N, C-alpha and C positions, 0 to 999 in steps of 0.2 A: 783456849790455848791452842796455838798452831802446832800441827804435827809435821809441817813442811820445814825442812832444814835448808841451810844455805846451799849445801851440795845438791839437795833435791831440786831447788830452784834453778841452779846452774844447768842441771840435766833438762829441766823443763824448757828453758829458753833454747838450748841446743836442739832439742827435739822439735820445738815449734818452728824454728827457723830453717829446718831442713825441709826440702821439697819431697812430698810423698803422694803424688797424684795417683788416682785410681788406676790400678794395673801396673804401677811403677813405684811400689812402696818399699823396695828393697833397702835403700840407704837408710830410711827412717827406722825400718825394722831392725837393722843392725845396731843402730844407736840404742834402741829400746832393749834389745837382748843383752847388749853389753852392760846396761845399767842393772837389769834384774838378775843377771847371772849369779852374783854373790848371795842372793836371797833365796834361791830355789835349789832343788836337788838335781833337776834335769831341765834342759831346754829343747825345743824342737821347732821345726818349720815344715809346713806342708807344701804340696807341689805348686800352689799359687801364691805362697808367701805369707800366709797367716802364721804368726809367731806365738809361741807359748812357753811358759815355764811351769814346772810341776813341783809342788811341795808334797812330800809323802807319796811318791809314785808307787803304783802296784796295789793300792787298796781296792776293795770290792766296790766301795761307794765313791762316786766321782762328782765333785762340785766344780762348776765353772764360774769365774768372774770375768767379765768381758767388756772391752771397748773396741772401737775400730780405728784403724791406722790411716786410712786414705783421706785425701782432701780433694775437693772439687778442682777442676782445671779445664783446659781446652785442648783440642786436637787441631793441628793444621789440616785443613780440608781442601784448600785450593790455593795455588800461587798464580797471581796475575802476570801478564807479560811485563808489567811495570815493576814487578818484584814485591807487591803487597801480598800479605797473607790473609786468607779468610779462614774461619774456624767453625767447628762444631763443638758442642758441649761434651765434656767428660764428667758426668755427674751433674748436679743441679747448679751450674754456674749462672750467675745473674748478669745478663747483658746490660742492664741499666747502669751498673757501676763501672763497666769496662772503659768507656772513653777517658783518655788521659792517664790510664794506669800503665806503669812500667811492667814488663814481663821478661821472664827468662825462658827462651826457647831451648829445650833440651834436644841436642842433636848428637850424632855419632862423633862429631868433632869437638864436643863440649857445649857450653852454654853460649847462645847468641842472644844479645840484648835486643829488646824491641819495645815499642810502645803501641798501645791502642790509640790510633789517631782519630780525630773528629774535626769536622769543618768548624772554623772560627765563627763566633757569634755574629761577626760583621757580615758573613756571607749567607746567613740564614734569614731570609726574608720572603715574603709572599707565601708561595706554596711550601717553602722549606722552613718557615718560621716555627712550625711545630714538629720539626724532624726529631724523632726519638730513636734511641738505640734499639736495634733488633738483631737477632743472630744473623739475619741475612745481610745487614748493612754495616756491621762493625768490622774493622780490619786492623791489621798490625803492620807497622812500618819498622823494618829492621835496617833501614838506610841503604838498601840494595838499589842499584840503578835499573835492574831488570831481573827477569826470572832466572836467567843463566847465572848471574852473580849470587842470587839467593841460594841456588842449588850448590854453587861452589862453596858457599859458607857452611854447607852441611844441612841446610833446611830442606825437608822433604815432606810430602803429605804423610801424616801419621805422627809427626813430631809432636810431643806434648809440651805445653807451656803453662807456666805457673806465675802468678803475680809476684812481683819483687817487693816484698814488705817484711820488715823485721818486727818481731814481737817486742812489746814494751810493757812496763808497769805504769799504770796511770793513777796519780794521786796516792800512790802506795796502797791502793785498794782494789784495783782491777788489773787483771791480765788482759792485754789487748793484742790481737794478732789475726792473721788471715786463716789460721788452721786450728783454732781451738776445737772446732767440730771435726773430728772428735779426738784429736791427739791429747786433749786435756783429760779425756776418759782413760786413754792408755797410761797417762801419767798417774791418775788416781789409783788404778789397779796395781801399778808398779809400786806405789807407795804403800798399799795394803800389804804386798809381799814383803816389803822392807820392814814394816812394823811387826808382822808375824815373826820374821827372822830375829829382829833385834830384841823383841820381848819374849822370845823363846816359847811361843804359843804352840801347844801340842794339839793338832787337829786330828780327829779320829777317821779322817777320810783323805783321799787324794784331792788336792786343790790344784786346778788348772787355771793359770793366769793367762788369758787369751787376748791377743791383739789381732783382730781380724782385718782382712783386706776387703776391698770392693763392696763396702756397705753402700756407698753413694750411688751405685748403679743397680741396686736391688737386693741387698743383703747377701750377696753371693758367697763371700768368704765365710760368713757364719753358717750358711747352709752346708758348706763343705766340711768345716771343722766339727760341726755338731755330729755329722755322720761318723767321723773318725773317732772322736772322744767317747760318744754315747754317754753323755753325762746323766746323772740322776736329778740334778738341780742346777739351775743357771741364774745368776744375778747379772743383769746387763746394766751398763752405764752409758749414757749418751747425753746430749744437750737438749734443752727445750727452750721455748721462747719466753723472755722477759716481756710481759705484755703491759708493763707500766712505762713504756716509752711512747712518744707521740705516734699517731697514725695507726695504732693497733687496737682492735676491738676486744675488750675483755669478755663481752658477752659471747663472742664467737670463739675466742682462743683460750678463755679461762683467765684467772687472776693469779699471775705468777710474777714475783719480783726478785731481782738480784739482791742478795744480802739477807734474805729471809729463810735460807736453807734450801737443800735439794728438794726435788719433788718426787713423790711416789705416784704411780699411775694406776688407775682403775681401767681395765680393758679386758676383753674376752681372753686374750693371750696371757694375761697376768694371773697367776695361780693365787687364789684367795688365801690359802693357808700360808704360803710363802710371804705374801704381802703382809699378812697379820704379824708374822714373825719379825719382819723388818720394822714395822711400826712399833712393835713391842720393844725392839732394840733401841729405837730412837727415843721412846718415852723413858725407858730405864736409864739411859745415859744422857738424857736431857739434850739431845741433838735436835735442833729445830728442823722442821720439814714442812713442805707444802703439798697439796693434793691437786691432781688434775685427772681428767677422764679423756679416754681416746675412743672414738667411734669406730667400730669394726676392727681396725688395726692400729698398732702403735707407730708403724713406719720405722721401727728400729730393729736391730738384730734380735730383740726379744721375740719377735714373731717367728724368725727362723729357728731359734732354739726351741720355742714352745711347741711348734708343730712338727718337730723332727722325732724320729725314733719312737713313734707311737705316742708321743706326748711327753714333754719334759717340763716339770714344774718350773716356771720362770717368772721373774719379776724385773721391773725396770726402775732404776734410780737415776734421775736426770739432774743435770746441772743447768740452772737458769742462765741464759745467754742473750745478750743484746746483739742485734744486727747480724743474725745468722747468714752465712753464705756471702759475707762481704769480707773486705780486708781488715775490718776493724771490729771483729767479734770481741765482745767484752764479757768476762766472767769475774765475779766478786771473789776475792781471796778467801773470805769466810765460807762461802759456799763450797769452794774446792776442798777446803779442810773438812767440812762436814760431810761431803760425799765420801771422802776417805774414811772418816770415823764411822759412818753408818755402815759401809760395806764391812769394815773390820769387825765391828761389834756384831753384825748380823751373822757373820761366818761362825762366830763362837757359840751361837745358839743352835746351830745345825749339828746333828750327829747322824751316824749311819742307821740308827733305829728310828729316825724321825718319820712320822706318819704324814705323808703328803697326799694320801688317797683322798678322793673327792668327798667321801662321807666318812 
C-alpha cells in the first residue's frame, strides 16, 4: 500500500524540478520548509542553509532523520574572447554526459539559457575520431558573439549552471529526473513527518527532520548541523546504485536492484545496535530490504553524524537508484514508499531509555 498521496507527489515534482546546486540551495529549501511546516512544531535554518523541522522540541533525547538537499552542477570558470564558457565541477558532475545538454546559467540578471556544445560527428576523424569529453574541453554556448556580450548578459566567472531537465514518471513505476540524489531523500523524511503528524504518533523524544546542504562536496552541511543539534541518534537516507543495469559489476559494487526495497548498509560508521533495530522494524512490518557493505566509509552524511560529538549512533537507509549523477536518475516508486515506511516504523522503536552503548 502506498503512503504517498497525490498532494505529496505534487510537492515531489515541484521540489525535483527546482534548481538547488551545492552552495545555492535556498530556493529548494524554502519549498521543502513550506511543505513540512504543518507537520512539525518548529522549523529552523542554519547559517549555510541546512533546513530542519522539529517535532516535540525541548526534550533531553534528540533523534535526527536526514537527507541532503543539494544537487551536482557546474561553475563558470573562464569566458573566451569568442563568448564561450568553460566550467569546473560543483560536486561530482560527469563530463561524459555533458555534450548536447541544455543548461540554465544562473546570473544576477536571471537565467541565461545555454547548451553544452560538441563538434559534429562529421568533423571528427583521424586524430579527433576518438575525441571524448573532458572537463578541460567541454564548453557552453550561450549564443553570445563575444566575451563582452556574455558579460552584458550577466554571465561572469562563478555563475552556477544546472542542467535543464524536468522530472517525469516512467511507466507509472519510476520517478526519473536529474536531482533524485538526494532530494528524493528530503522528500522521504518530509513524508515521515507527515505520517507522524497525521497518525498522531507520540514520540518520547525530540525528532529533528534535517535537510542538509553541501553533501556533494564533502558532507559539509551535515558536519555543521550535527554540531548544532548534538543528536543522540541519527538515521540517514541517501541513494545507492542499482547494480542490475548494464556495465556495472555486482562483484565490485554489490547486488542491489530497484523494486526490491531500500538497502541497509554494514560499515564502521553504522552502529550495530541501531542497524539491528531498523532490521527488526523491517521484519516486523514486512518491509522488503536489501543489504550492502561499505569499505572504510559510506560516503554519505552518515559518516559526518557518526563521528561527531564524540560519536553518535548512526545508520544508513538507502534508496536504489539507476544512472546516478546523470539527468535521468531513476527510482522505483515501491522503494520510495518503503524507505518512508522503514524510517517511520524504526522511529517508533526508539525511546529515550534505549541502550545504544557498544556492550
